[in-house]
N, C-alpha and C positions, 0 to 999 in steps of 0.2 A: 805222546802228543808232540806235535811239531813245535820247535822253538821259534818264537817270534822275537826278532832283535834287530834293531835298525842302525845303531851306531857303527857297528863294523862293516855295514854295507855301503856307507856313504862314499868312500873313495872309488868304489867300482861304479857308482851311480853318476858321478860328476863328470860326464863326458863333455867335450867341447860343445855339442848340441845342447845338451841339458843346461850347461852354464849360460849359453847365449840366450836361451828361452827364459831362464830365471832373470837375467839381467833386463830383458825386454819388459817382463811383467813388473819388476820393481820400478822401472821407469814409469810405466803406466800408473802404478799405485801412487807414485809421487804426484801425478796430475789428477788422481781420482777425484779429490775434493773440488777441484776446478770444474770437472765435468758435472759433478753432483750439484754445483751451485748455479749451473746454467739453465735458464728457463724452467724453473721448479715445476710449473703447471704441466709442461710438456713431459717432463721426467716422470711425473705421476701417471701420465697416460702410457708412457713406455713400460712403467712397472706392470700396469694392468695387462698390457699386450704380452709382456714376457711371461706373466703367469698363465695366460691362455696358451701360449706356445709351449712353455715348459710342460704344462699338464697334458697337452695333446701329445707332444713329442715322446715324453717318457713312457706313457702308456701305449702309444702306438708302436714303439719298439717291441713291446711284448704282445702285440696283436690285439690291443684293447683300444676301441675307438667308437665314435659316434658322429653324427653330422656336425658340420661347422656351426650351425645355428644352435644346436643343442649344447655343444661343447661351450660356446660362449655364454649361454644362459647359465649352465652349470657352474662355471668358474666364477661368474658374477653373482651367483646365489640367487637367481631369479627364476629358478624352477627346481623341482625335486627329481632325483634319478629314478628312472623307470626300469632299465634293464640291468643285468649283472654287470656289463661293461660300464654303464653310467654310474653305478654304485661304487665301482673301483675308482672311476675318474673323480667322483665327489670326494672319496677318501683321500686321494692324492692332493687334491685342491686344499683340503683342510690341513694336512700335514705341512704342505708348502707354505700356507699362511702362518702356521705356527712357527716355522723356521724363520720366515721373513720378519715376524713381529717379536719373536722372543729368543732369538739365537743366543743372546748374551746369557741367558738363564737356563740353557740346556747343556748339561754337562755330558761328556762322552762316557757313559756308563751302560752296562748291560740292561739295567732296568729301564733306562731311557730308550734304548733301542727297541725294547719290548713294547714300551708305551707308544712310540711312533708307529711301529708295525701294527699295533692294535687299532690305532686310529686310521691307518691305511685301509682297514677292512671293516671299519665300524658300521657301514651301511650294507655290507654284503651279507651279514648274518653268519651263522655257523660258528665254528671255533678256530678258523684259520688264523685270525689275527691275534697278536700279542702272545704268541708261544713259539718256542723253538721246535724244530722238526721232531717228529716222533719216530720217523722212518728214515732210512738212508736214502739219499737222492743222487741224481747224476746230472751233469750238464750234456745234453745230447743235441744232435743236429739231424733233421730228417730231410732228405733231398727230394726232388720233384717226383721221384719214382717210389717214394715211401721207405727208402732204405735208411735205417737209423745208425748214426755214428756217434759214439760216446766221446765227447771232447775232453771231459775232466770228470774225475770222481772226487767229490768233496769230502770233507771230514765226516766220519760216521756220526750218526745221531747221538749216540751216548757220549761222544766227546765234545759235542757242540757248545754246551754251557761253559765248560772249562776253557775251551779255545776263545770264545768271545770274552770271557773274563780277562784272560791273558792279553788279548788284542787291545782292548780298551785300557788296561793298566799300563802296558808298554807304551802305547801311543801317548797317554797323558804324561807319563814320567819323562819320556824322551823329549816331549815338547817343553816341559817345565824345566829340565835339568841340563839341557844341551843347547848348543847354538845352531842345531840343524835347522835349515829353512823349512817352515811349515808347509811350503809349496811342494817340498820333496816328501814329507811325511804324509800328506793328504793322499796321493795316489798309492803310496805304499799300504796305508791303512785300507784303502778302498779295494785294492787287489787282494789283500789277505781276507777281508770281509767276504768277497765273492768266492774266494777258494774254500772258505769255511762253509759258505752257503748255508747260513744258520736256519732259514725258514723253509717250510714246505713250498711256499709260493711268495712272490713279491721281492725276491732278493735284488733283482736288477733295478727296480724302482727305488727300493731302499738305498741302494748304493748311490743312485744319483741324487736323492735327497740329502744323504749324508755328505756327499761332495759339496753341496751348497752350504750345509751347516758348518763344515770344517773351514771353508773359505771365508764365511762371514765371521766366524770366530777369530780368524787371523786378519781381519780387516781388509779382505778382498771382496768388494761388493758388486763387481760387474754383473754377476748372475741375477741381480735384482732387476736390471735393466735390459739385459740381452740374455736370451734363453740359451744356456749352456746345453741343456737337454736336446734342444733343436739342432745344435750343431753336431752333437753326438749322433742323433737320429739320421742327419743328413750324410754322415760318414760311418754309418754303422758296420759296413763291411770291414773297414779299417779297424774300428773298435773291436770287433770280435777277433780280428786277426791278432792284434797286439795283446789282447786279453789272453788268447790261447798261448802266444809266444812267451809271455811273461809267467804263465802258470806251469810251464814245462818244469818238471822236477821240484815242484813246490813242496810236496811231502818229503822230499829228501833234503830240503832246506838249501838247495843250490840254484833255485830259480833266478832268472834275470829280470829285475824290476825295470830296467832302462826302457824297453819298448813301450810299456804302459805309461810310465812316467812321462816320456817324450811325447806321446799322444796327448795325454791329459794337459800338460803344459801348452802344447800347441792349441788345444781348444780354448784355453783361457786367453792365450794371445790373441787368437782370432776374435773372441768376444770383446776384448778390450779395443781392438782396432775398429770393430764395428761400432762400438760405443763412441769412440772418438770421432768417427766419421759422422755418425748421426748427430752428435752434439754440435760439431762444427757447421753442418748444414742447417740445423734447426736455429743456431744462434746467428746465422748470416741474415741480417735485417734487410739486406739489399735484394735478397731473392724474393720474387713473388712466389706464390704457391705453385703455379704451372712450372716456373723455373726450378723450383725445389724438386718437383717430380721428375723433370727432365735431368737434372744432376744425379739423382738417385739411380735412375736407370742407366745413365751413362757410366757411372762409376761401378756399376755391378758387372762383373765378369760372368758371362753365361746368361741364363734366362732369369727373369723375376716375374713373380705372380702379383695379381692385384692385392692379395693378402699381405704379401711382403712389402708392397708399396705403402699400404696402410700402416704397417708396423714401423716403417721408417719415418712417416709423417702423420702421426695420429691426429693432429689438429686440422687436418685437410679433409674436406667432406668427400663422400663417395662420388657426388655429382662432379666436383672439380677434377677428381682423379680420372673418371671416365672420359670427361670432356677433353682433358689434356692428352690422354691416350689416343683418342680419335685424331686430334690435331697432329700429334707427333707422327702417327701412322700415315696420315694423308700427306704429310711433308716428306715422308720417307726417311725420318730420323730413327724410327724404331721398326722392328719386324715383329709381327704377331705369329705366335707358333701355337698350333692346335686351335681348339674351339670350345665354346661353352665353359663349363666350370673348370676345364683343364687348360684353359688359355694361359699363355705366359708371353713375355715380351723380352726382346733383346735389342741392345743398341746396334744400329746399322753402321758398323765401323768402316765400311767401304766408303762412306761419305766424309769420313774425317780427313 
């Protein structure tokens, strides 16, 4: 069985880039309570939007999705799941709610991982949920021509339970008995979890749910208001690249955690920056609603969709958003890209 041990790895992990990211996140956590006290009603709406985006993005990474309307109703528990995809989406919603509401009382133990996985599949039927894999699995990629490439061979089925026991034990003891920053332990735990790949299905979604759980338990709450899963989905090519890079020689205990740690810390920094930006905009009483929409688009590098605009200003009506978009477009302030449901907008920087 592979040895899991974190203390001896820390000096190799603390690269200048990692230290800089840690420093930035610590600074944001220092301001976190100020963010959370600003406009409580609006933050409640941001929480609901983040739940929708997180549920959508984490499942979409695995090719599980439904329509935008059905997704919203499922997450808000205003309908029941109809298809296999919707049953898995509803399961993710429930586990996400459990973590949001009860993270303080969820220890990092194998039995808890099994319970969370059971709930992930509670609407799907069958015996997939709540049990470790019974057969060996592999992480493979299939290209556009149908050619299969094995990216990683996880722990064999018969070793899974013992490896998860060790992983949870080492994480908990290291967190309790050392001064190692929890922000470093979180991605190390997640990478090892993914390399063990303990379940026959749902490992990726479980890893993202566990990421939130570990962050919340260490008092980093940005994932409640900004969807970390959406950022991962938006950069999933990089996500898979660093995951593969950090899993090289994992079985030989010589893998390099740094690429995955750097990526995950970067995701958290991006989430905090977006959170600060939204809070600052929403707290600016001098901005009218059309001005708020204008500033959101102007501050966005690249394209922005109507759904993203709604997420940034949840207390603004759809009518106001569409009226403002038409006005900005007529004035030449923004450029519309695409049409119909695939429309997006970008700021016309040639006018600046």
